[in-house]
RODREN-25539 format. One record per residue: x, y, z of N, C-alpha, C in turn; residue in three letters. Coordinates in steps of 0.2 Angstrom, whole numbers, plus 2048, in hexadecimal, padded with zeros to 3 digits. Last residue first. Layout:
N
npx  npy  npz  capx  capy  capz  cpx  cpy  cpz  res
X  Y  Z  X  Y  Z  X  Y  Z  ALA
...
# end
This chain:
150
npx  npy  npz  capx  capy  capz  cpx  cpy  cpz  res
4D6  97C  68E  4D6  982  689  4DC  987  68A  GLN
4D4  972  696  4D9  971  691  4D9  977  68C  GLY
4CE  972  6A2  4CA  970  69C  4CE  970  696  SER
4D7  978  6AA  4D5  971  6AB  4D1  96E  6A5  LYS
4D8  985  6A5  4DE  981  6A5  4DC  979  6A5  TYR
4CB  989  6A8  4CD  989  6A1  4D3  984  6A0  ASN
4CC  989  6B6  4C7  985  6B2  4C9  984  6AB  VAL
4D6  993  6B7  4D7  98C  6BA  4D2  987  6B6  ILE
4CF  99E  6B2  4D5  99C  6AF  4D7  995  6B1  ALA
4C5  99F  6BB  4C3  99E  6B4  4C9  99B  6B1  GLN
4CC  9A2  6C7  4C9  99C  6C6  4C7  99A  6BF  VAL
4D1  9AF  6C2  4D6  9AA  6C4  4D2  9A3  6C4  VAL
4C6  9B7  6C0  4CA  9B6  6BB  4CF  9B0  6BC  ASN
4B7  9B0  6C8  4BD  9B4  6C8  4C2  9B2  6C2  SER
4AC  9A9  6CA  4AC  9AD  6C4  4B3  9B1  6C4  ASP
4AD  9A3  6D7  4AD  99F  6D1  4AE  9A2  6CA  ASP
4B8  9AD  6E1  4B1  9AC  6DE  4B2  9A7  6D8  LYS
4C2  9A6  6EE  4C1  9A9  6E7  4BB  9A8  6E5  LEU
4C6  9AB  6FF  4C3  9A6  6FA  4C2  9AA  6F3  ASP
4D7  9AE  704  4D0  9B1  702  4CD  9AB  6FE  GLU
4E2  9B0  712  4DF  9AB  70D  4D8  9AE  70B  ILE
4F1  9B8  717  4EA  9B7  717  4E8  9B3  712  PHE
4FF  9B5  71A  4FC  9BC  71C  4F4  9BB  71C  LEU
509  9A8  71E  502  9AA  71B  500  9B1  71E  VAL
513  9A4  726  515  9A7  71F  50E  9AA  71C  GLN
50F  99D  730  512  9A4  732  513  9A8  72B  ASP
50B  991  72B  506  996  72D  508  99D  72E  ARG
513  98A  71D  514  98C  724  50F  992  726  ASN
50B  980  713  50E  987  714  50E  988  71B  ILE
50C  973  709  50B  974  710  50F  97B  711  PHE
504  96E  6FA  509  973  6FD  507  973  704  MET
503  964  6EB  501  966  6F2  506  96A  6F5  SER
508  95E  6DF  502  963  6DF  4FF  964  6E6  ASP
51A  95E  6E0  513  95B  6E0  50E  960  6E0  THR
527  965  6D6  523  965  6DC  51C  961  6DB  PRO
533  965  6CD  52D  961  6CD  52A  960  6D3  GLY
53D  96E  6CA  53E  96A  6D0  538  965  6D1  HIS
538  975  6BF  53E  971  6BF  53F  96C  6C4  LEU
526  975  6BF  52C  978  6C0  532  973  6C0  GLU
519  970  6BE  51E  96F  6B8  524  973  6B9  ASN
513  972  6CA  515  96B  6C9  519  96B  6C3  GLY
506  97E  6CA  50C  97B  6CD  50D  974  6CB  LEU
502  987  6BB  500  981  6BF  506  97F  6C3  LYS
501  998  6BA  505  993  6B9  503  98D  6BE  VAL
4FA  9A6  6B1  4F9  9A1  6B7  4FD  99B  6B5  LEU
503  9B5  6AD  500  9AE  6AB  500  9AA  6B1  SER
505  9C6  6A8  504  9C1  6AE  501  9BA  6AB  LEU
512  9CF  6A1  50C  9CB  6A0  50B  9C6  6A6  GLU
519  9DF  6A0  519  9D8  6A2  512  9D5  6A1  GLY
51D  9ED  6A0  517  9EB  6A3  517  9E3  6A5  GLN
529  9EE  698  529  9EF  6A0  523  9ED  6A3  PRO
530  9E3  68D  529  9E6  68F  529  9E7  696  ASN
540  9E4  688  53B  9E1  68C  535  9E6  68D  ALA
545  9E4  677  544  9E8  67D  53F  9E5  682  GLN
550  9E2  669  54A  9DF  66E  54B  9E3  674  GLU
551  9ED  65B  554  9EA  661  54E  9E7  665  GLN
54D  9F4  650  54E  9ED  64F  550  9E9  656  GLY
54A  A01  652  550  9FF  650  552  9F8  64F  GLU
53D  A00  658  53D  A02  651  544  A01  64E  ALA
53E  9F0  661  53D  9F8  660  53E  9FA  659  THR
534  9E2  665  539  9E5  661  538  9ED  661  GLN
533  9DC  676  530  9DF  670  536  9E2  66C  GLN
532  9CE  681  536  9D2  67D  532  9D5  677  LEU
528  9CC  68F  529  9CA  688  52D  9D0  685  PRO
529  9C7  69E  52B  9CD  69B  52C  9CC  694  THR
51D  9C0  6A9  522  9BF  6A4  523  9C6  6A0  THR
519  9BA  6B9  51A  9C0  6B5  51F  9BF  6AF  VAL
50E  9AF  6BF  514  9B0  6BD  514  9B6  6B8  GLN
504  9A9  6CC  505  9AE  6C7  50C  9AE  6C5  LEU
4FF  997  6CF  502  99E  6D1  503  9A2  6CB  TYR
4F6  98A  6D6  4F8  98E  6D0  4FB  994  6D3  TYR
4F2  979  6DC  4F5  980  6DD  4F7  983  6D6  ILE
4EB  96E  6E2  4E9  971  6DC  4EC  978  6DC  ASP
4EC  972  6F4  4ED  96E  6EE  4EA  971  6E8  SER
4F3  976  704  4F0  979  6FE  4F1  973  6F8  VAL
4F3  979  715  4F4  974  710  4F0  976  70A  VAL
4FB  982  721  4F6  983  71C  4F7  97E  717  VAL
501  980  732  501  980  72B  4FB  981  727  GLU
4FE  983  740  505  982  73D  506  983  736  ALA
4F1  984  743  4F5  98A  745  4FC  989  742  LYS
4EA  97F  733  4EA  97F  73A  4EF  984  73D  ASN
4E1  979  725  4E5  97E  728  4E5  97D  730  GLN
4DE  971  716  4DE  970  71D  4E3  976  71F  LYS
4DC  973  709  4D8  96D  70B  4D9  96D  713  SER
4DA  980  6FE  4DC  97F  705  4D8  979  707  VAL
4DD  980  6ED  4D8  97E  6F2  4DB  97C  6F9  GLN
4E5  98F  6E6  4E3  988  6E7  4DE  986  6EC  GLY
4F1  99A  6E3  4EA  999  6E2  4E9  991  6E2  PHE
4FD  9A4  6EB  4FB  99E  6E9  4F4  99D  6E8  TYR
508  9B1  6EB  501  9AF  6EB  500  9A9  6E8  VAL
516  9B9  6F3  513  9B4  6EE  50C  9B3  6F0  GLN
51A  9C2  6FD  517  9C5  6F7  514  9C0  6F2  GLY
51E  9BB  708  524  9BD  703  521  9C0  6FD  ASN
513  9B8  70F  517  9BE  712  51C  9C0  70D  THR
506  9B4  704  50B  9B2  708  50F  9B9  70A  LEU
4F5  9B0  701  4FA  9B5  701  4FF  9B4  706  PHE
4EC  9A5  6F8  4F0  9A5  6FE  4F5  9AA  6FD  ILE
4DB  9A4  6F3  4E2  9A7  6F1  4E5  9A8  6F8  ALA
4D2  995  6EF  4D4  99B  6F4  4DA  99E  6F1  GLN
4C4  98D  6E8  4CB  98F  6E8  4CC  995  6EC  TYR
4BA  981  6F0  4BB  986  6EB  4C2  988  6EC  ASP
4B6  977  6F9  4BB  975  6F4  4BB  97A  6EF  LYS
4B7  97F  709  4B3  97D  704  4B8  97C  6FE  LYS
4C2  97A  716  4C0  97F  711  4BB  97C  70C  PHE
4C4  973  723  4C0  971  71E  4BD  977  719  GLY
4CC  979  72D  4CF  974  728  4CB  973  722  SER
4C3  982  734  4CA  984  732  4CD  97F  72D  LEU
4B7  97B  734  4B7  981  731  4BE  984  730  SER
4BC  96F  73A  4BA  96F  733  4B9  976  730  ASN
4BF  974  747  4C4  972  743  4C2  971  73C  GLN
4B1  977  74B  4B6  97D  74A  4BC  97B  746  SER
4AC  96A  74B  4A9  96F  746  4AE  975  745  MET
4B4  965  755  4B4  962  74F  4B2  967  74A  ILE
4B0  96D  760  4B7  96D  75E  4B8  96A  757  LEU
4A2  96A  761  4A5  971  75F  4AC  971  75D  TRP
4A4  95D  765  4A0  95E  75F  4A2  965  75C  GLY
4AA  95E  771  4AE  95A  76C  4AA  95C  765  ALA
4A0  965  778  4A7  968  777  4AA  965  771  ALA
496  95B  778  495  961  775  49B  965  774  VAL
49D  951  780  49B  950  779  499  956  775  VAL
49F  958  78C  4A5  956  788  4A3  954  781  VAL
492  95A  790  496  960  78F  49C  95E  78B  VAL
48E  94D  792  48B  951  78D  48F  957  78B  LEU
496  949  79D  497  946  796  494  94A  791  LEU
491  952  7A6  498  953  7A4  499  94F  79E  ALA
484  94C  7A7  485  953  7A5  48C  955  7A3  ALA
488  93F  7AC  484  940  7A6  485  947  7A3  GLY
48D  943  7B8  491  93F  7B3  48E  940  7AC  LEU
482  948  7BF  488  94C  7BD  48C  949  7B8  ILE
47A  93D  7BF  478  943  7BB  47E  947  7BA  GLY
482  934  7C6  480  932  7BF  47E  938  7BB  ALA
481  93B  7D2  488  93A  7CF  487  938  7C8  SER
474  93A  7D5  477  940  7D4  47D  940  7D1  GLY
473  92C  7D6  46F  92F  7D1  472  936  7D0  ARG
47B  92B  7E2  47D  927  7DB  479  92A  7D6  ALA
473  931  7EB  47A  934  7E9  47C  931  7E3  GLY
468  929  7EB  467  930  7E9  46E  933  7E7  GLY
46E  91E  7F1  46C  91D  7EA  46B  924  7E7  HIS
472  923  7FD  477  920  7F9  474  920  7F2  ARG
465  927  802  46A  92C  801  470  929  7FD  ARG
45F  91A  803  45D  91F  7FF  462  924  7FD  VAL
467  914  80D  467  911  806  464  916  801  SER
465  91C  818  46C  91C  815  46C  919  80E  SER
457  918  819  459  91F  818  460  920  815  GLU
458  90B  81C  455  90D  816  456  914  814  SER
45F  90C  828  462  908  823  45F  90A  81C  THR
456  913  830  45C  916  82F  460  912  829  GLU
44B  90A  831  44A  910  82E  451  913  82C  ASN
451  900  838  44F  8FE  832  44E  905  82E  ALA
452  907  844  458  905  841  457  903  83A  MET
# end
């Protein structure tokens, strides 16, 4: 009888150790999965603070710093966009005529009539793709020049 009691006691403790091991392994899996999820979210939402070009389905392109993106939206700040102006030229007869080629200029978001803030929440369905811009690209150089007051 004493032998039976000690045997069942051992089984109970062994079972508890087995449960603790399974619980520990499950906890480890949860921690690893949480770490992977956090890292994958950072890769989606934590773009480096360089500039990106955000191409939209309506043909518009914005240049800025993507601070966050998920399945629903892309959040951009420090935003610029291209504007085409058609300067008028004098013809030989003295009449003004629009230059069909036009000129491109980079415009800082925020000076428009409606006075938007310098951050934009873009519906993810409207984004075709996003590209990282090189530091020596013409757009980034124009942004640097704008910020330095040139």
